[in-house]
N, C-alpha and C positions, 0 to 999 in steps of 0.2 A: 340490334338487327341479327336475325338468325340466318346463318348461311344454309345453302341447300343440303349440305351434308348433315347438319343438325336436324333439319326438317325431316329428312328421310329416316333418320334414326328414331325420331319421335313417332312417326307414322308406323314404323315397324313394331315399336314397342306397344302401341295401342291396339294393334290388330288382334282380334280374338279368332282363333282357328277352330275348325271342325275336323272330324275324321275324314271328310271328303277333301278338305284342303291338304291334310296330311298325306293322303294317297297320291296327290299330285306332285309331291316332292321327288326329286331325282333320287335314285338309289345311292346310298352313301359310299364313302365317307364325304362329309361328316354325317353322323347318325343323330337323329332327333327322336324325342319322345314328345307326345302331346299330353300335357298335364294341366288339367283344368283350363283347357282351351289356349294354353301357351306352349309355343315350341321351345323345347329345352334341348340344347346340344350337350352331349356327354363326351368327355375325353376318353381316350382308350384306357382300359384298366391296367394297373401295374402287373408285373409278372407274378407276384405272389397271389394276387387275386385270380389270375388266369390258371395258375397251378391248382389252387383250391377248388375252383369251379370245375376244372377238368376231372378231378378226382370225385367230386360229388356227382357230376354227370354220369361217370362210369358206374358208380354204385346204383344210382337211380335207374339207369338204362338196364343194368343187369337184373334188378328186381322187377321193374314195371314192364318192360317190353318182353323180356324173355319168359315172363309168366303170363304174357298176353292180356295184361290188365289195362293197357293203354299205350300212350306214346310219350316219349321224352324228346324234347327239342333243345338244341344248343343255340346260343345267339348267333346271328341276330334273326329274331322272328318277331313280327308285330302281334301284339295282343290287344284286341279292341275290347275295352270294357264298356264303353258307351260313346256317344258322339263327341265328348269332351276329353276323353282319355284313351290314348294309345301308347302302350309301353313296349319296351324291348328288353325284357329281363334276360339274364344270362342263361337261365335254364327254365324250361316250361314243361310241366307234367299235365297231360290231359288223359284222365282215366276214362275208360269207355262208359262208365256210369255217370260222368259229370255232365253238366249243362253246357259246357264249352264245346264248340264244334270246330273242326278243321276246315278251312277254305283255302283256296289258292293264295289269297293275299295274307293269310295268317290265321290266328286263333280268334274266334268270335265268342265273347263271353268269358267269365272268370274261370281260369284253369284251377286245378287242385293245388298246384305249386308254381 
């Protein structure tokens, strides 16, 4: 016999999500990404990771934004690739000539980085 706790776990695991479902989630934490229609929770990065991404962001910002070639965003920002995939990368680069566009909810389409 399956108890109700086991039944709810099975139901959650079988659900396939869309970008519209993702948008209904409360703002984190915890933070999720939508990968091939599955919600994936990510733990906070370690300090070495944060230090490295901060330095990379600074260099990208200095090069891209100060030269007016585009925009650089630091996490967390949602990147909508399609209805099945919404990522929250640490750093996002959207060049003015790219197909990605900025919207209030995040970046729509594949960014340059």
